[in-house]
N, C-alpha and C positions, 0 to 999 in steps of 0.2 A: 504494500500500500504506500502510495506516495502522499506525503503530508506537507503542506506549505504553511509556514508560520510567519506572521507579520509582527515583528518586535522592533522596538526603537533601537537606534544605532548604539547608544550607550550600553544598553543591556546586551546587545549582540557582541560588542567588543569585550565586555567582562566575561561573558560565557565562553567566547573563543579563547581567552587567556586561560580560563579554568580548564577547558578541554585540552589545550596544549600542555598544560602542566600535568594532566593525567595521561598524556600520550593517547588521547582519544579525539575523535571528531565530535562536533556539536551534534550531528546526526546520531552518533553512537550513544552519546549521553542521553539524548531524548528517548531513544529506543530502550535503553537500560531502565530509565525512569518509568516509562510506560509499561514495560514488562514487569517491573516490581509492583506496580499498581494492579496489573491484571492477575498476578499470582498472590496477591495479598489475602489476608483472612477476610477482609470486607468483601472482596470480589467473590470469594468462595461462598460466603454467607449469602450474598445476593443471588448467586447461582442456585443455591439450595432453596431459597425462598421462592424463586421463579419456578423451579421444578415442582415445588409443593403446590403453588397456586395453579399451575397447569394441571396437575393431577386432580386437584379439588374441582376445577372447572369441568374436567372430563367426567368425573364421578357424578357431579350434579346433572350434567347433560344426559348421562346414561341412566340415572336413577328415575324410577317411576314414582310419582307422588300419589299415594293412596289416601283418600279421605275416608276414614272409618268413624262411625259413631260408637257410642258406648256399647250398644247391643252387639255390634259387629266384633268388637274387641274381646268381650267376655262371652264365654260359652253360656247361653241362656236357654237350655232345653226346657226349663220349667214354664216358660211363657206359652209353650204349645199345650201343656197340660192344663194350665189355669186360664187360658184364653187371653193372655196378655199380649 
């Protein structure tokens, strides 16, 4: 993926010096930083939350909602004997 950043000249000069001191390019520094974010605990947690929400939505879509009244829920054979 190609990424273009628009930063001011002063910041660019400072970052270039830091990258040179680390024997890196600015591109490599940005890539390292973004990789660290992607592999962080927060990213892992966000991924787990997203998977959970997706599973929950699939379950809700697949589930049938059944509306039962009290007589349907409980076995009420006596109502047939007593005319209820």
